[in-house]
N, C-alpha and C positions, 0 to 999 in steps of 0.2 A: 496423527503422525507423532511418533515418540522420538524424543531426542536420543542422542548417543548415550548421554548420562543415564537416562531412564532405562535404556536397554541393558547397559552395563550393570546397573544396580539390580535389575531383574535376574540376570544370569548369576550374579554373585549370591543373591538371595536363594535362587533355585539350588545352587551348590550347597549353601549353608543348611538348607532344609532337606538335604538328601534327595534331591530331584522330586520333591512333592509339589506338583503343579497347584493343587488346591491351597496348600499352606502359603505358597509364594504369592498367589493372587490374593488370598485373604490378608496377607501382611501388607502388600503394596497397594491393593485395591485397583490394580491394573496388571497386565493386559488381559485379553481373553486367553483361554487355554490354547486355542489354535495359534495365536500370535506368539505366545511364549514357546510353544513347540517349534515354530519356525525359527525363532531366535536361537533356540538351543541347537537345532540342526546346523544352522549357520556357524555357531560357535564351535561345534564339534568338527566341522569340515575345515575351518580356517584357523582354529586355535585361538581366536581372539574375537572381541566384539568389533565389527568393522564399522566405519563411518557410513552414513546414510548412502544408499545406492542411488538415490534420486538426484544427487548433485550433478550438474551438467554445466557445460560451457554456456555463457550468456548468448542469447540469440543475436544481440547487436554488440559489435566490438566498440571499444572506446573511440576509435577513429570514426566509425559510423555515427556514433552519438554526437561527437564534436562537429562533424560535417553537417548534420541536421540542425544543430543549434546555430552554427555559423550562418547557414542558409536562412534560417528564421530571422536572425538579427539583421542580415544584409538585404532582405527582400520584403520589407514591410511588416515584419512581426505578425505574420498570419499563420496560425496552426494549420489550417486547411491547405493553404498554398504550399507550405513546406512539405506536408505529408504527400500531397499530389505530385510535387516536383521530385522529391527524393524517392518516392515509392515505399517508404517506411517511415515511422512505424504505423501500424494499423489503428493505433489508439491515441487519442488526444491526451489521455492521462499519462502515457509513457513520455510523449514529447514534452508535456508541461513539466513533468518531473525532471527530465534531462535539463531543461532550460533553468529550472530553479536550482539545480545542482551546479551546472557549469557557468551560468551567468545570473547569479542571484539578483533579484530586483529588476531584471530587464524584461520580464514577461509582461505582455499587455493583458490586463485583466479587465473584463467588462462584466458589469453586474446590472441586473434589471433595476431601474429606478435610480441609477447613478446620479442623474441630474438633480433629483430631490435631495440627495445627501450632501450636495455642494452648498445648499442654502443654509445660512447660519441659523441656529436655534432661535435667536432673538427675533428674526424676521418671521419665522413660523409662529411664534407666540403672539406677535403683533397681529398677524393675519387672523388667527383664531379669535383673539380678543375683539377685533373689528367685526368679525362675522357674528359673534355672540351679542355685540352691542347694537347691531342694526335694528331699525325699527320695523322694517317690512320683511318681505321674503328675500331669499338669497338670489332669486332670478332678477336680472336687470333688464 
């Protein structure tokens, strides 16, 4: 996908090189001949380089996002429960992103081995030292 600026620069270069597709592509090292031809046709039709056609309205409104985050915070901070109750979004990543944006620091994060991370480093060092200093096997 090429940005608006890249498309504008390609059209300007094409005009500067007297509509030579090969020279334009050689100078810029992008786009393909077919892509440049499509951009030129669009430029001829509308008289300007238009913004990207793919911009669209977001699937979820700000009110929908806020409602989902509020439900999450009020009903046990469970992503699955919120998605099931609200019927959207279909992705945990979306909901997690919304929570981080609208309620920073309020998302419950679970990680594998979290209990081991809560043990101070000194305790771990002592345990390893005791294990190494033992006289017999580790089995008791």
